[in-house]
N, C-alpha and C positions, 0 to 999 in steps of 0.2 A: 431473563434477562438473555438479549441477542451478540450475537459471536460479532466480531468484528473483520475484517477482510484488509491484508493492504497487497502493494504489491514491494519486491524485494531486490535489490542490488547486491548482489553478493559481494560484488569487487568493492564496495562502496561501506559498505555493511549499512544502509540507509533503505527507510523504508517510506511511504506516501502512504496514508488509509485511503480507502477509497470505498466502501462500504459494510454494509451490514447485515445479519439475518439469521436463520433458527438453524447451524447443519450444514447452510448453503449460503452464498450473496444472492441475496434477495432485492436489497434493495442500493441500488449504483447513485451515488447522487451525483448523477449529471444535470441537475436544474441547477444546481449551488456555482454559483461564477466562479469564487473563492478555492471550490473543489480542485474545480475544472482549472483553472491556473495552477495551482499546484504539481494538479495533474500534466499538464502540458510539461509546466521548468522540471519536473522530475523524469521525462523520457526526453527531452533535449540536454539533459546534464548527464541522458546514463547512453547515447546512442551508443549500438554495438556492444554494448555492457548485458552477459547475463541475470536477467532478469525473473524471477519467482512471484508467486500466486501464494500467497502463507494465509492461513487465519491468525490472528494474534492471540486466540482464547486457547485455541490446540497445538499450537509447535511452538516446539520449546527452540528452535534455534532463533524463532524472533526476537529473544530477551535480549541478542548481537547484535541487533540490529538499530541502531537510534533514527529514529522519527526526523524525515529530510526537513529540511529548515531555509531551507533557497526561495 
């Protein structure tokens, strides 16, 4: 099974899913309008905040973050 990856905001404790792959992110879903719209909203909502790239399946810290739902 492939791993999934997100961009997370430390300040708001939210994350947005952006892709998947085997050991590294090899599929970034740029061709899916819904995914790109959620990413655009996430970036707009988190301007000026610390964002980090996380592997949802390996990084224990990811469990402290809620899925971005705006």
